[in-house]
BALO-191539 format. One line per 2 residues: number of its first residue (from 1); for each residue x, y, z of N, C-alpha, C. Coordinates in steps of 0.001 Angstrom, whole numbers, plus 500000, padded with zeros to 6 digits. Each point is the difference from the previous one (the first is absolute). Layout:
REM BALO-191539
NUM> X:Y:Z:X:Y:Z:X:Y:Z ~ ...
***
This chain:
REM BALO-191539
1> 591635:366415:925189:499485:500046:501608:500317:499352:501000 ~ 500363:500207:500908:500058:498760:501031:499314:499884:500755
3> 499682:498624:500600:499055:499677:500894:499656:500824:501172 ~ 500923:500458:500469:500075:500911:500915:499156:501463:499819
5> 500580:500615:498835:499371:501177:499924:498183:499446:499466 ~ 499604:499123:499081:498823:499559:499722:499211:499530:501517
7> 500686:499735:501316:499695:499563:500961:499464:501192:500447 ~ 500960:501342:499924:499261:500962:500834:499421:500636:499058
9> 499995:500590:499206:498599:500112:499044:498972:499545:500328 ~ 499671:498785:499698:498814:499219:500714:499697:500496:501494
11> 500933:499717:500887:499304:500500:501209:499910:501562:500555 ~ 500585:500955:499044:499652:501310:500309:498422:500350:498947
13> 499926:499176:499088:498693:500328:499296:498784:499531:500639 ~ 500013:498635:500749:499329:499622:500713:499968:500570:501625
15> 500966:500836:500149:499861:501213:500995:498808:500844:500102 ~ 500181:500185:498479:499041:501576:499691:498786:499271:499641
17> 500022:498878:499407:498399:499679:499942:499216:500247:500936 ~ 501072:499215:501127:499625:499730:501697:498968:500961:500564
19> 501245:501185:499498:499722:501083:500784:498963:500643:499273 ~ 499498:499722:498764:499029:500895:499524:498622:499415:500530
21> 500274:498555:500379:498732:499154:499879:499549:500224:501389 ~ 500948:500605:501309:499305:499933:501059:499703:501207:500305
23> 499660:501090:498935:499700:501325:499917:498226:499454:500038 ~ 499765:498893:499537:498657:499904:499514:499110:499216:501378
25> 500688:499964:501177:499617:499706:501266:499069:500783:500259 ~ 498786:500046:500114:499162:501280:500346:500173:500201:501646
27> 500211:501103:500247:500528:500453:501594:498724:500822:500412 ~ 499691:500425:501423:498437:500834:500238:501097:500815:500508
29> 499781:501364:499214:500320:501596:500556:498820:501046:500116 ~ 498888:499041:500518:498708:501123:500061:500002:500824:501260
31> 499642:500858:500136:499563:500940:500969:498835:499921:500464 ~ 499058:499310:500818:498885:499761:500283:499232:501347:500646
33> 499009:500443:500224:499478:500979:500410:500652:500345:501592 ~ 499861:501857:499805:500486:499800:501621:498661:499714:500784
35> 499881:499683:501485:498646:499794:500486:500097:500690:501034 ~ 501123:499925:500470:499895:500974:501841:500772:501443:499237
37> 499266:500870:500496:501088:501338:500128:500538:499980:501388 ~ 501333:500087:500090:500679:500223:500851:500164:501300:500924
39> 499704:499715:501181:499866:501196:500873:501705:500020:500742 ~ 500652:500702:499059:501407:500303:500548:499897:500857:501487
41> 501035:499643:500475:500256:500668:501138:500649:501347:499928 ~ 500829:499569:498489:500947:501688:499985:499973:499870:498610
43> 500279:501369:499234:500539:499954:498757:501408:499360:499508 ~ 500760:500114:501362:501493:499475:499984:499751:498108:500006
45> 499120:499679:500925:499541:498430:499504:499762:499704:498857 ~ 498833:500462:499514:499554:500151:498648:501438:499938:498903
47> 500616:500965:500005:501111:500492:498980:500809:498657:500365 ~ 500741:500057:500968:500671:498846:500731:499569:498274:499034
49> 498951:499700:500222:499412:498686:499614:500239:500176:498261 ~ 498810:501340:499685:500251:499760:498759:501328:499837:499127
51> 501173:500535:500767:501400:499746:499325:500382:498562:500323 ~ 499790:499474:501195:500816:498450:500108:499331:498966:499728
53> 498563:500588:500466:498988:498278:500152:499169:499874:498933 ~ 499686:501105:499214:498707:499662:499555:499429:499164:498935
55> 501143:500025:499071:500395:499188:499145:499467:498547:499705 ~ 500768:499549:501717:499269:498554:500551:499017:500053:500828
57> 499639:501186:500732:498980:499563:500878:498939:500876:499576 ~ 499513:500144:498789:498899:500979:500073:499451:499498:498147
59> 498912:500093:499658:499511:499908:498644:500595:501314:499423 ~ 500898:500537:499842:500287:501285:499407:501363:499639:499713
61> 500478:498692:499671:501153:499685:499174:500400:500882:498541 ~ 500954:500361:500337:500772:500299:498436:500846:499091:499702
63> 499770:499475:499046:500802:498766:499337:500931:500890:498910 ~ 500999:499439:500555:501439:500745:499046:500233:498813:498605
65> 500791:500807:499483:500071:499115:498473:500063:498780:500359 ~ 501118:499794:501166:501069:498574:499684:498640:499095:500916
67> 498644:500146:500058:499329:499401:500495:498938:499695:499011 ~ 500606:500329:498896:499349:499326:498336:501077:498875:499547
69> 500957:499610:500791:501179:499582:499113:500185:498598:500905 ~ 499832:498680:499858:500300:499211:500524:501652:499221:499904
71> 500154:499435:501064:499617:499512:501256:499876:501346:501130 ~ 500430:501315:499685:499795:500787:501085:498731:500207:500401
73> 498824:499556:498682:498576:500477:500373:499732:499450:501216 ~ 500346:498439:500084:499284:499152:500744:500373:500458:501561
75> 501388:500145:500047:500526:500402:501240:499246:501154:500717 ~ 499776:500902:499016:499100:501441:500500:498592:499724:500345
77> 499403:499337:499089:498725:499318:500072:499827:499388:501114 ~ 500476:499270:500656:500235:499166:501014:500388:500614:501467
79> 500895:501001:499789:500138:500831:501193:498663:501168:500182 ~ 499362:500483:498992:498837:500608:500376:499086:498794:500460
81> 499637:499649:499169:498953:498784:500962:500143:499792:501352 ~ 501371:499409:500104:500351:500101:501514:499414:500937:500831
83> 500964:501140:500114:499747:501352:500276:498744:500257:500060 ~ 498823:499772:499085:498692:500623:500171:499435:498483:501146
85> 500047:499095:499667:499646:498670:501036:500652:500531:501439 ~ 501041:500571:500197:500017:500257:501486:499300:501191:500055
87> 500161:501050:499166:499302:501208:500443:499989:500922:498753 ~ 498528:500270:500237:499321:500927:498905:499507:501327:500105
89> 500508:501167:500296:499169:501097:499997:498954:500201:499764 ~ 500014:499400:498746:498807:500391:498910:498680:499308:500483
91> 500214:498735:500750:498843:499326:500367:500002:499313:501302 ~ 500210:501038:501056:500378:499774:501746:498578:499030:500136
93> 498933:500786:499606:498304:499207:500568:500026:498653:499814 ~ 500786:499638:498736:499701:498306:500102:501202:499094:500906
95> 500947:500657:500693:500737:499181:500892:499489:499646:501143 ~ 500139:499181:500180:499331:499335:501729:500589:500609:501012
97> 499267:500429:500547:500397:501350:501212:500649:499320:501275 ~ 500463:498417:499878:501182:499644:500966:501230:500280:499040
99> 499843:499588:498800:501461:500078:498977:500429:501669:500015 ~ 499032:500898:499617:500401:501273:500324:500690:500460:501283
101> 499170:499341:500921:500901:500279:501531:501149:499371:499924 ~ 500432:499112:499638:501444:499452:499859:500655:500930:499144
103> 499633:500149:498961:500652:501180:499301:500744:500742:500232 ~ 498971:501060:500806:500393:501075:500756:500949:499999:500745
105> 500021:498524:500806:501212:499767:500990:501359:499779:499213 ~ 499656:499582:499027:501289:499110:499119:500943:501425:499123
107> 498758:500754:499932:500679:500873:499085:500942:501101:499703 ~ 500142:500319:501668:501144:500864:499887:501331:498584:500089
109> 499666:499305:501001:501667:498985:499678:500147:499990:498602 ~ 499303:499645:499184:500711:499589:499007:500671:501084:499178
111> 498681:501342:500197:501061:500862:499537:501047:500694:500212 ~ 500253:499881:501428:501269:500757:500533:501032:498685:500109
113> 500085:498736:500201:500897:499302:499751:500443:500122:498586 ~ 499242:500423:498693:500560:500113:498657:499879:499373:499230
115> 498565:498736:500304:499633:499415:499349:499172:500343:498706 ~ 499479:501068:500269:499074:500667:499122:500288:501401:499754
117> 500412:500382:499227:499407:499563:498515:501256:498752:499411 ~ 499768:498962:499621:501150:499063:499294:501074:500786:499336
119> 501300:499123:500382:501129:500575:499469:500093:499966:498666 ~ 499148:499354:499334:499923:499283:498582:499196:501359:499271
121> 499019:500492:500881:499566:501528:499388:500642:501044:500108 ~ 500911:500150:500705:500438:501180:500190:501307:500819:498419
123> 500583:499221:499662:500913:500299:498811:499245:500706:498773 ~ 498504:499314:499861:499214:500576:498999:499118:500881:500438
125> 499811:500192:501388:499264:501279:500405:501117:500346:500852 ~ 500182:501210:500254:501374:500631:500582:498731:500964:501107
127> 499264:500256:499595:498884:501103:500844:499300:499517:500929 ~ 500305:498067:500123:499624:499308:501241:501267:499958:501148
129> 500678:500327:499887:501252:499865:500551:499839:500965:500892 ~ 499558:499614:501455:499516:501011:500571:501226:500299:501434
131> 500095:501097:500241:501131:500301:501536:499298:499005:501081 ~ 500703:500148:500923:499842:499181:501499:498553:500605:500807
133> 500061:501367:499718:499017:500899:500442:498904:500120:498931 ~ 499822:499737:499173:498876:499518:499049:499462:498766:499920
135> 500794:498977:500420:499524:498556:500304:499270:500433:501140 ~ 500648:500518:501168:499293:499951:501522:498380:500538:499360
137> 500330:501322:499542:498392:500535:499647:499132:499583:499494 ~ 500819:499061:498877:498997:499291:499052:499193:499084:501003
139> 500747:499178:500813:499567:498744:500852:499330:500424:501052 ~ 500137:501368:500738:498847:500494:500737:499094:500177:499951
141> 500196:501056:498340:498369:500531:499438:499395:498834:499085 ~ 500585:499074:499635:498922:498665:499831:499804:499305:500877
143> 500308:499956:501193:499380:499222:501024:498585:500770:500568 ~ 500225:501498:499863:498800:500827:500478:499250:499886:498760
145> 500200:499964:498853:498855:500089:498706:499590:498547:500064 ~ 500509:498931:500220:499114:498847:500471:499375:499774:501051
147> 500265:500325:501148:499242:499932:501061:498292:500610:499858 ~ 500345:501318:499104:498871:500802:500149:499225:499459:499027
149> 500299:498887:499155:498676:499654:498984:499602:498837:500223 ~ 500540:499589:501363:499072:498732:500819:498856:500294:500625
151> 499145:499393:499520:498675:500495:499992:499219:499483:501407
***
């Protein structure tokens, strides 16, 4: 057997071992309890939010099969953590009122300019691909919903 083939087989073997070992790195895929019961401005806003936003912006994340396979699991867990950190409708009560006020102002800009949902999310979640009218309705409804949650 030539050295090139031996080297190739060694590299493939090392790659397989590496791919298996990275599966052992623990990833947090928990859904903490829902603390806030959101008072949605309309059933449409709630449905649109569930379709396009809830996996990253609530404690009701549906963890798909690929969220259990590294290294994709790292990206999914990071995106959920980051999303919950920016806005988590399941725990609005813990959000600083000034930050929530800023979020209310920012939400329509983020949605209507197409930054949310993230483009990387859409291929595996085609239901989250909203029409322009749905994006506008979501942005407006989410602003109203969040504004009514400020005490």
